[in-house]
N, C-alpha and C positions, 0 to 999 in steps of 0.2 A: 087749894083746887089744883089753880092756877101756877101758881109757886110753886109744886114739884112738878105738875108737869115742863115746870120751865127749867128746873129741874135736872130732871129727867133730860132734856134735853139737851141742854148744855152738857152734861154729864158723860152722855151717847155721844155724841161730837167730839169733847176732849180723848175721851178715848179711841176713836175710829182717830183720830190726828198725833195720838202718845203710840198706838198701835202700830202704823202704818212706821212712822216715825222708826221706833223697836224695829220693825219689819224690816227694816232697811237697813241698818245696823247689823243685823244678826243674820241675815241673807248674804249671800255670795254675791258680789257683780259677776254678770254675766260677761262674758268676752265678745259671744255676737249674737246673734237674732235669724234665725234660721228665717220665720218668716218672711222677714225684709228685707236679711236675703245682704246686712251689713255689720259690719262691726259697729258695736260700742261700745262708747265713751268713756272713758278708766278716769279713778277720779285723780284731778288734776297736780301738780305737785306744791305742798305746801311750804313758800317762805315770807321773811319778811315783802320782800322788792313783790313778788309777785302776788301777796294780797291789795297792795295797793295798785294791783295793774287789771287796765279791765279788759285785758285775752285771760285772766286766769277768772275774772266773772264769769266769763262766756262758758268758757271752758267747764267751772262747775256747773251750769246752768245748764249744759247737755249734760254732763252725766245724771246730776241727778233729775233728769227726764228719761233719761232711759235707763236709768238701775231703777228708779222705780215700785213697786212692789206690785205685784197683779197687772202691771202697765197691757199685757195684751187680753187681760181679761175687760181692764176699760176701752181699751182702742176697740176692742168687741164689738161692748156696749153701746159705746157712741154712733160707730157705722151703721149697728142696728137700728138704730134708733132713725137717725138719718135715710135711711136709705130702705128700713119697712113700714115702721111707723108714721115718717111725718112725709113719706112718696118721694124721695128724692130718687131720681132716675141713674143716678151715677154714687160710686163709694171712692172714695177718690181718685174718679177718673177709669174707673172698674166699671165696665156694665153684664146685668148680669141677661141670658136669656135662655131659662129654662135653667140647664145643668150646664148652662155654656159661659164660660166668663169670658168677657174680653178689655183690648186696650186698645181706645180706638186713635190714627194719629188723620187728626181733619183738614192737614195743609198738603198739600202736596207741594214737594220744593226742587222745581222745576230747577234752577243752577244747583242745587246738590245732587242729584238725579244725572245732568252732563258730565258734572265731576267726573261722575264715577265708569260712565262714558269714556273717557278723554284717557281716567286711570286704565283701562282698558288697553286701549287704543295704544298710550304710549308704554305700555306693560308686551303687549303681544309684538312692537316694532324692537323694543330695543331684545327684545330673549324668544320671541316664539318666532320666526322666521319662515325658521322650517318644522314647525309640526303642526296638528290635524287640532284645530281651533274651535271648540263651539262653548257657547253662554246659554246659559237659564235662571229665571230666575222662580225664585220659591214664594209665593204669596205667601201672606200672613195671614192671621184669623176671618180678618177681617174684609177681604174677599172678598168671602162667601158669609157677609151679614149684609151685604150691596144696597138689600132691598130690604133691612126691617132699622130703619129709620135710626140709625145710631151715624155720629160721625164718621167719614173715613176721606181716604186720600181720594184721590180720579188715578183710579187702576189706569182705564184708557190710554192717560197721557204718559202714565211714566212707560210705560212697554213703549210708547208710540217714539218716546227721546230715544230712551236705549235702542230699540232697531235702527232709527236712524242715523246716533250716529255711530254706533258700536264696527269696524268696519274688522275685513280680517277673518272673522268669526265664523261661524255660520249656528246659528238660534236653535235651541230646540225648545217644542214650549209641552210644559208640562201642565201648565194650571188643569187641562180636563181628565189627570189622573187622579185630581184630589178633590174633594170635599170636608165640609166641616168633620163630618166623624173621624178625622183622619189626623185629626188635633189633641191633646191632652184639654183634659175640660181649664182644668188652672193654669196650664202656661202655653206659653206663644206659642213654645216648639210642635212637632210631629210625630206620631203614632209609629214608631220602629219597623213592627210588621204590618203596616197599611200603607209601606213603600216599593211595594212590589209593580205598583204596574207604572212608578213612575223611576221605578231602576231600569225597568224595561222600557217605555220611553227615551231616556236616558246612554241607555248601553245600545239599543237601533240607531240610535241618533248617530251614534261615535263608531260605530260598526261593530260591533262586540257582542251583538246581543246574544245570540249562538253558544257564547262562551260564559252566562252568565247563571252563579247557580242557584236550582230549581228552589220554589217554595219548599217543598216536601224535605228539605235536605238539611233543613233548620230546627234546628231546637231553640220553645222558648221559655224566658225562664223572669222570673217578676221579680221584687221589689218595693216596698211599701210601706207605711204610707210614703206617696211621691209629694211634694209639697211646692207643687209649682208656685211660680214668678208673680202673677197676679191672687193666688193664694193671698199672702202674706198683706200685698198691696191692696186689698177689698178692705182684708177687715171684717169678714164676714164668718159666717158661718158653715162652708162649703167644705163639704171632702173631699178629700185630696185623692188622688189618681193610683192608680196601679204603673213604675212605671216598666217596662219589661222590654228588655235586652235578647237579640236572636244570635248562635251560635250555632255553624260549621268546622267540617271539617280543615277549612282554611283559614275562619277565623283563630280558631283553634291556632294552627301550623304559623300564622303570621307575626313575627315581625315586629315591633314596634324602638321609634328612638324618638327622643324629644331633643330639641337643641336649646341646648344650656345657656343659662346666663351670657357664659365667655363665648357664647355664639360655637361650639361645639356637640355635636347630634351625640347622645348619652342613651344608648337601649333601656328598655322598661322590664318590668320584671313582672309587669302586670298585661301585660297586651293591648289590643283593641278597646280592654276596656278594662276598666278603672277603678273595680270595685268597691276601694278604701274611701270614693268620693263621693257615693252611696249621703253618707251621714252629714256632709259636709256642707257649707250656704246653700249648695244649689245642686242635688240629687242629679239631677242631668249629666255634671261631667264624667258620672260612669262612663258617655258617647267617649274615646280616646281624646282620656286625659281635661275635657275642658278647653278653656284655651290657651292657646297654644300656637306661638309662631310660625314655626314651619317642626310638621311633623313627617318621620320615612315610613312607610310600612314594608315591609318585604317579605311573599310568599315562593317559596323558592316550588312550591305542591300546587303551586298558579296554573291554569290549563294556559295561559299563553307566557310569551316569556316581554308583552308588551309595555311599555310602561306609560301612568295618569298622573297628571299633574292636576289638583286642587285647588284654586284660588276659594274658598268660601268664606261662611261665618260662621255661630253655631249651627245652623241648622246644619251642615254641611257632615259631621260628627256623628251623625243616627247614620248618615246613606251611607259615609265611605263604608265605614266596613261590609257592603251588600257586596259592592268589584272584587275585594281579595283572590275571589277567584276564576277572575278574572286577567288580571293583571298582577304579573313579579312585581313591579315595584306601585309602590304611588307616595308620592309625596303627597302634600298636607301643608297649604298656606295661607298664610289669615294676614291681609293685608294693611289691617286695623296695629298688629305686633308687630310686624317689618316693614320697614320703606321700600316698598319698589324700587328706586334707585340702587339699592344697598342688596337685592337680589340675587346677580349677578357672583358677587362674595359667596351666599350662600350655597347657593344650590345650581347643579350644573346641569341643564336643559336636553335633551339627550335628540336627535335629532329627526321624528318621527315618528314619536310620542305625541300622546291624545293629552290634549289641553279644556281646563273643566273650568269656566266659568261660574259656578253657582253662589251669585250672594240672593237675602231677601228682601222684598218691598223695603222693609223696616227697613234696613240697612243703607237699601241707595238713596231709599229717601231722605238719611242725615250724612252721606256718603267721604263729606270730608270728612270724617272717623279714618278711612282709608288712609293710606301715606303712596 
């Protein structure tokens, strides 16, 4: 009987091994992992020289790991075991509180925050002396979980450093317009339909409150499932979100142009919402086409002929469309992808225009990614 059990055990193990090997040969290689939001390693080129090269073996190992059959299932089993069965407090640095998913930063990088304030000042001095300049801070989700025992940066210190050092610009505090319910459960970003109080605070601070488009004039549209960035990192069986975007006569009539690799502005066919990107690695790229160095939004139907320049990160992608009714032209600039000293080569700042620096605490705490 023991011999039979031994034979069955060995046969079962061999069947699994050979089955996975065959599956690895049959199943087509995947180009990307949508849950992890990254490109997957592909089979390295085989040659006599490459086989004896350490780089080849490293690439082969990465390829086999990335293209392993049932890889996503094994990742989830591993995460569930550690998080639920073994009582681990986090999964791959991700914290779960009810149905809300967080990724926290515990180190307050004061030198990085100081760099952000100095960068703002340099841009103001070089380009914006004749403009009405404002700045604000987008709190990340952990800002609203400071009393829950999770690691977090010192938000009070971050705001203090920025307010003490940014000059030539007026601070608009939007933290009171937000709470945790206004963010995606599985993603870092805020929910566009929940931003009307925030838009009002910014609009009134910049003196265009009366020209903002009323909430009743927007039509919501939904896209699902939306797999937030934290869902894939956690590898836990978490229900995905639904992405909602808002349209109005002003968003519909806006003409959007993006800066090409050649530094030339090219008109988009899709407007402020790039729906074709929802099925990509990051569904949030629906808003303003995702990461772009410079975007121009022109709206001849706007209620004013005023212009707005927004220095932003990804949070700005979903709030900027809500200003299209108040400004005839909005220029959106991401200093992570365009160097500040070269801005005059690409953007002509109109005197008397409004300027808003709007970056998240996540970016300010790692500000040297901006240039």
